[in-house]
N, C-alpha and C positions, 0 to 999 in steps of 0.2 A: 549719255545713258540712252542713245537711240534704239528703240525696239520697234517690231513690226506691229501694225495695229491690230489690235483684238478682233477687229470687226471682219478680218479676213477668215475667220473660224466662227464668229458669233454674230448672230442676227437678232436684234431687239424685237420683241413682238408682244402683244398684249393679250391677245385670244388665243387660248390653247388649241393645239391642234386636235382634231377628232379622229376617232378609229386608229389611235397610235398603237401598233402593235409591235413595235421595233424595241421599245423601251425608253426610258428617259433618265436625265441626269438630275440626282437629288441633293440639292445642298441644305441639309437640314440643321439647324441649330438648337442647342439646350444649354441653357445658363451661358450663353455668349461661347459656346464651345461647339465646332463643326463635327458633325458624324462622318467618319471616315470608314472604308473598309480595309482592315488590316490584316493581312496573311502572313505576317512575320517579317518578309523580306521586301514588301512594297505597301505603299498606302495608296489607295484609290477613291475617287468620289464615288458613291454609289451609283450605279447604272442599273436600274430596274424595271422589269415589264410590269409588277404589280407591286405598289408600296405594302399592300396588304400583305404580302408575303412575309414582311418583317414584323408584322403584328404591332404596328404604330400608327398613330393619326395624328398629323400635325393640327395645332390649337389654330393656325393660321398659315396660309401658303398663297404664294404669288407666282403666276407664271413669268419667266423670264425671257422665253425665245428660244432659239435652237443654236446648238453648238455642235459643230461639224455634221449640222442637220438633223440632229436628234433634239427632241424638247428638253428643256431645262427648266427646274422649278426650285425655288426656295421655301423654307417653311421654318416655323419654330415648333419643339415639341415642350409637353410640360416638363417642368424640373424634376417632377416624381416618376416620369416615364423609363421603363427600364431600357437598358443597353441590350439591341439585339444581338443575337450569337454572331460572331465574326466581325462585329463593328465595334468601334472606339470612338469616344469624343476628344478631340484634341483642341488645343488653342490655335487660332487660326494662323498665326504668325509661324507655328512649328511645320506648316505645309509648305513653305518656301524651300524651293531645292527638291521637294520630296514627289511633287507632281509637275507636271508642263507649266510653264509661267503663263500661259493664256487661261489654263484651268484655276491657277492660284488666282489671277486677277477677275476670273468670274466669280470665284469662290469669295473675293472681297466685295465685287458688287451684289452678290447675293446677301451677304452680311448686312449692307447697309441696306439693302430694300426690307430686309427682315426686320431690323431695327425699326426702320421708318413705318412699316406696316404696324407693328406692336404699338408705337407711340402716337399713330395717328387715327386710333380707332374711333375717336370722337371729334367733333367740330371744335376747333378751337375759338370760335366766334359765338355759338350759340350752346355748345354742348351736346348736340344730337349726334346719335351713332352715323358714321360715315359709311359711304359706299366706295369702291374701287372702280374707277373709270375703266371701259373697255377700249380705249381710243389713244390712251397714254397713261404713262406711270403717274397716277395721281389719286387723289380722294376726293370725292365731292360730298357735301352735305345736302341731303334731299329736302331739308327744310329751308336753310337760307341760301343755298347755291354756292357756298365758300368752297373753294378749291386749294388745296394743299398739294405741293408737289415734293418729290423725295428731297430730303435736307441735305444739303452740303454747307460746310462751313470752311471756307478757303483760309489758308494759313501760308505765311512766306518763311523761307529760309534761306539764309545767306551764307556764302563764303566770302569773308572780308580779309583782304591782303593788304599788308602794309611792308614796304621793302623786302618782299619775298617771303614773309612769314604769315602764317594763317591766324586768324584769331578763333579761339575756343573757349567755351564757356562751361561750367559746372552747375547743373541744375539743382534746386534744392529736392526735387523728386528722384535725382540719380542715386542708384545704389552703386557702390565700389568707388572706383577712380576714373569714372566714365565722365567724356568730355564730349561735347557737340557743339552745333553751330548755332548761332542766334536765330531765333524763330519765334513765331507769334501768329495770333489770329488775326485777320483783317477785319477792321472796324468799320461801322457804317460812314459811308460819306467819303471815303478815302479810296485812292488807286492803290495798286499793288506795290508800286514803287514808293509811294509815300508811307505804306505799312512798314516796308524794309528801313525806311529813315525813322519813323517812329520807334519802332521795335529796338533798333539798334542804340537810339538815344536814351529811351528809357531803361533799358536792361544793362548798359555798360557805359552810358554817357558818351559815346562816340558820334561823329558825323561822318557819312560816307558819301562818296562820289562815284560817277561811272557806274551806276547799276544797270546791269545787263540779265536779260532773262537767260534762264539755262535749260529749264523745262519743269514738268510736273508729275505728280504722281498721286493716284488715288489712296487714301489712308484709311483703311475702312475700321477705326478704332475711336469712336464709331462711325463717323460720317464727315471726315475731313477731306480737303484736296490740297495737298501742298504743293506750293509753286516756288521753284527754286530760282535765286539769283546769285551772280557774282557781284563784287563790289570792291571799290578800293577806299582804303582810309583816308579821310580827310582833314579832321582835326579833332582834338580833345585828347583827355586822359582817361584811362580805363577806371571808372567807377561802378561798380557792380551795385544793384538795388538791394540786395540782401534779402529780397522776398522771392524772386525766382531764381535768381542766380546768385551764387555765393563765391564764385572765383572766374576769372577769365584772364587769359594769357595768350601773348604772340607766340605760336611755336613755328619753327622750322621744320623743314621736311623730316629731318633725322630726329626730330625730338618729339614728334606727334605722341600724345597720351593715348590711352585706350579709347576707341572711337566705336560709333555705330557701325553695324555689319552693312555689307554690299547690298541687302535687299531693300534699303531706304534710298531716297533721294539725298539724303545726310551723307551716306555712304559714297554715292556717286559725284558729289560734289568734293569731297575730300580727295576721291581719285582725281577729279580735275584738277584740283590745287598740284598733287603729287605729279601728274603728268607734265604740268607746265612750270614747276617751280623747282623740282628736284634737280640737284647738280649733274 
């Protein structure tokens, strides 16, 4: 799943550019949906010289830096705000494939920062209103000095193989006959590979070996970082926990059930399995 670094086009900054007359990218969210310009044949992130032209005012906004040399901002609108003419609000996932991958990734970053901005308006230590720092993406409390950074919740996801077959599981939250890979959040005090071992044992009762790093993917729903691994089956019999997992089976390449899309690292891991184990 190699891709070019977003930093070839995107430069993080913390202080907005002054006297910008060229226009800016605006990643604006309302009720967790992103505003886009929809002309019927294509979808675009709004690029505006004056946000006031849309007759909207974000409740909060943060400067993201520059994309292709142009300023980029994120912000949140009131749930009651009207939809400007020519604009629409869409689920962030629906933008995949509709805009460039770099813009999609920046939209994900914008979503995470907007969520963090909204949920860190007050100090978690003393309750006082916070201020945004101007030299890093962080909030500082002017009363007690406590600093909070953008929140990330790391999670591991693993393609586990036994005798050429891939372990796939059905989650309790899954709709339809969708199967996925074993995944879960990293807990305090454990390494990423230990999280792989624990999640696999907890969810399906299996032990794994030969754990290898595959890749990572920001997952802004709302603030995860997915870290992918491959692993081999070691021992044990499948025993689903019944709480998170309701079914788990070994599938050969020609038996795979309905699986996640290619936009996710899960899809990339499944493709890795097909590339390496298909006859």
